[in-house]
C-alpha positions in Angstrom: 27.2 -10.0 -13.0 24.6 -11.3 -15.5 20.9 -11.5 -15.0 19.3 -15.0 -15.3 15.5 -15.2 -15.2 13.3 -18.2 -14.5 9.6 -18.9 -14.2 7.4 -21.8 -12.9 4.0 -22.2 -11.4 3.2 -23.2 -7.8 0.3 -22.7 -5.5 -1.8 -21.6 -8.5 0.6 -18.6 -8.9 3.2 -17.6 -11.5 6.5 -17.6 -9.7 9.3 -15.5 -11.1 13.0 -15.6 -10.0 15.7 -13.2 -11.1 19.2 -14.0 -10.1 22.3 -11.9 -10.7 25.5 -13.9 -10.8 28.6 -14.4 -12.9 28.1 -18.1 -13.3 25.1 -19.6 -15.3 25.7 -23.0 -13.7 25.3 -21.5 -10.2 22.2 -19.7 -11.3 20.7 -22.9 -12.7 21.5 -24.9 -9.6 20.2 -22.2 -7.3 16.9 -21.9 -9.2 16.4 -25.6 -9.3 16.7 -25.8 -5.5 14.4 -22.8 -5.1 11.8 -24.4 -7.4 12.0 -27.8 -5.7 11.7 -26.4 -2.3 8.7 -24.3 -3.2 6.9 -27.3 -4.8 7.7 -29.4 -1.7 6.2 -26.7 0.5 3.1 -26.6 -1.7 2.7 -30.4 -1.5 3.4 -30.6 2.2 0.9 -28.0 3.4 -1.8 -28.3 0.8 -5.1 -27.9 2.6 -7.1 -29.5 -0.2 -4.9 -32.6 -0.6 -5.9 -35.4 1.7 -2.4 -36.9 1.4 -0.5 -33.7 2.4 1.5 -33.7 5.7 -0.9 -31.0 6.9 -3.9 -33.2 6.6 -2.4 -36.6 7.4 -0.6 -35.4 10.6 -2.5 -32.4 11.8 -6.0 -32.0 10.5 -6.8 -35.7 10.6 -5.2 -36.2 14.0 -6.5 -38.9 16.4 -5.5 -36.8 19.5 -5.4 -33.1 20.2 -1.7 -33.1 21.0 0.4 -33.6 17.8 4.1 -34.2 17.4 5.2 -32.1 14.4 8.5 -31.8 12.5 10.9 -29.0 13.1 9.9 -27.1 9.9 6.3 -27.1 10.8 7.0 -26.0 14.4 9.1 -23.1 13.1 6.4 -22.1 10.6 3.8 -22.2 13.4 5.9 -20.1 15.7 5.9 -17.4 13.0 2.2 -17.8 12.5 1.6 -17.5 16.3 3.6 -14.3 16.3 1.6 -12.9 13.4 -1.7 -13.9 15.0 -0.9 -12.3 18.3 0.4 -9.1 16.7 -2.9 -8.8 14.8 -5.0 -9.6 17.8 -6.2 -12.8 16.1 -7.2 -11.2 12.8 -4.6 -13.4 11.0 -6.2 -16.8 11.8 -5.1 -20.2 10.3 -8.1 -21.9 11.9 -10.2 -20.4 9.1 -9.8 -24.0 7.7 -12.4 -25.0 10.2 -15.0 -22.9 8.4 -14.2 -23.7 4.8 -16.6 -26.5 4.4 -19.4 -24.2 5.4 -19.2 -22.3 2.1 -20.1 -25.5 0.2 -23.6 -25.4 1.6 -26.4 -24.8 -1.0 -28.1 -21.8 0.7 -27.1 -18.7 2.6 -29.0 -19.8 5.7 -27.2 -23.2 5.8 -23.9 -21.4 5.3 -24.6 -19.1 8.3 -25.8 -21.9 10.4 -22.7 -23.9 9.8 -20.5 -20.9 10.5 -22.3 -20.3 13.8 -21.8 -23.9 14.7 -18.1 -24.0 14.0 -16.8 -20.6 15.1 -16.4 -21.7 18.7 -13.6 -24.0 17.5 -11.7 -21.2 15.7 -9.4 -18.4 16.8 -6.1 -17.9 18.6 -7.2 -19.6 21.7 -8.1 -22.8 20.0 -4.4 -23.9 19.5 -1.0 -23.4 21.0 2.6 -24.7 20.9 4.4 -26.4 23.7 7.4 -28.8 24.0 7.7 -29.1 20.2 4.1 -30.2 20.0 1.0 -28.6 18.5 -2.0 -28.6 20.9 -5.7 -28.1 20.1 -8.6 -27.6 22.5 -11.1 -29.4 20.2 -10.9 -32.1 17.5 -13.0 -30.0 15.1 -10.4 -27.3 14.7 -8.7 -27.4 11.3 -5.8 -25.2 10.2 -4.9 -23.9 6.8 -1.5 -22.4 5.9 -2.9 -20.8 2.7 -2.4 -17.3 4.1 1.3 -17.7 4.9 3.0 -20.6 3.1 3.6 -18.8 -0.2 5.3 -15.9 1.7 7.3 -18.5 3.7 8.4 -20.0 0.4 9.6 -16.6 -0.8 11.6 -16.1 2.4 13.1 -19.6 1.9 14.0 -18.8 -1.7 15.9 -15.7 -0.6 17.9 -17.8 1.9 18.7 -20.3 -0.9 20.0 -17.5 -3.0 22.2 -16.4 -0.1 23.5 -19.9 0.3 24.6 -20.0 -3.4 26.3 -16.6 -2.9 24.1 -15.0 -5.6 25.0 -11.4 -6.0 21.4 -10.2 -6.0 18.0 -11.7 -6.4 14.4 -10.7 -6.9 11.8 -13.3 -5.9 8.2 -12.7 -7.0 5.5 -15.2 -6.3 2.4 -13.5 -7.6 2.9 -10.3 -5.7 4.8 -11.8 -2.7 8.2 -10.3 -3.3 11.7 -10.4 -1.8 14.5 -8.2 -2.9 17.9 -9.7 -1.9 21.0 -7.6 -2.1 21.7 -4.7 -4.6 21.5 -4.8 -8.3 24.9 -4.6 -10.1 24.5 -0.9 -10.6 24.4 -0.5 -6.8 20.7 0.4 -6.7 17.9 -1.3 -4.8 15.1 -3.2 -6.5 12.2 -0.8 -7.3 8.8 -2.4 -6.9 5.8 -0.5 -8.4 2.4 -0.6 -6.8 -0.3 -0.3 -9.4 -3.5 1.7 -8.9 -6.3 -0.9 -8.7 -8.6 1.5 -10.4 -6.2 2.1 -13.3 -3.6 -0.6 -13.7 -1.5 1.5 -16.1 -0.8 3.9 -13.3 1.7 3.4 -10.4 0.6 4.9 -7.2 3.9 4.2 -5.4 7.5 2.9 -6.0 8.9 0.9 -3.1 12.7 0.3 -3.0 13.8 -3.0 -1.5 17.1 -4.3 -0.1 17.0 -7.5 1.9 13.3 -6.8 2.5 9.9 -8.3 1.5 6.8 -6.7 0.2 3.4 -8.4 -0.1 0.3 -7.3 -1.9 -3.1 -8.9 -1.8 -5.9 -8.5 -4.3 -6.6 -4.8 -4.8 
């Protein structure tokens, strides 16, 4: 198998795709589908784009019971699981608070946060009968903490569909290692020392597994 490497930018992040296969045409087609799917996800769930699906259908809703498409429902099921397993620490309703940080003084920021916090948290939304339910119209959701990672998972499934021998997907530190390299080894992912980027503090082997880093 040969190694074919590709790069593009999405979600303000450099995205790198390494595909091991015997056929360059297969690699090109696989990468094109991975890239297009990632860009579609970025466009669909962009919190800052008023025309995005997220804003048109969910955040600018007229009622607090929203019919959503199957993909959004599946993403929200995973988010719900993450939120419950972290006791609400992972919270997509942070979107409700984002406008507060545009205030021109700390006192105004804090006053805004105090006003809006009652409309955030795990209890402010739920899923039922393929619908997304909110308790208050002021609750906004932001997929920024999960959609890049979801795109990486999607990319690995696309590679599997094209029968790629092995793949390494790296979207700015959100990484998935699919399969084994041609020499039979796992992908080795280095974790840098934030205080000395030239030093690796750990090497993590991946096979059909994901690894995510965040800041330092």
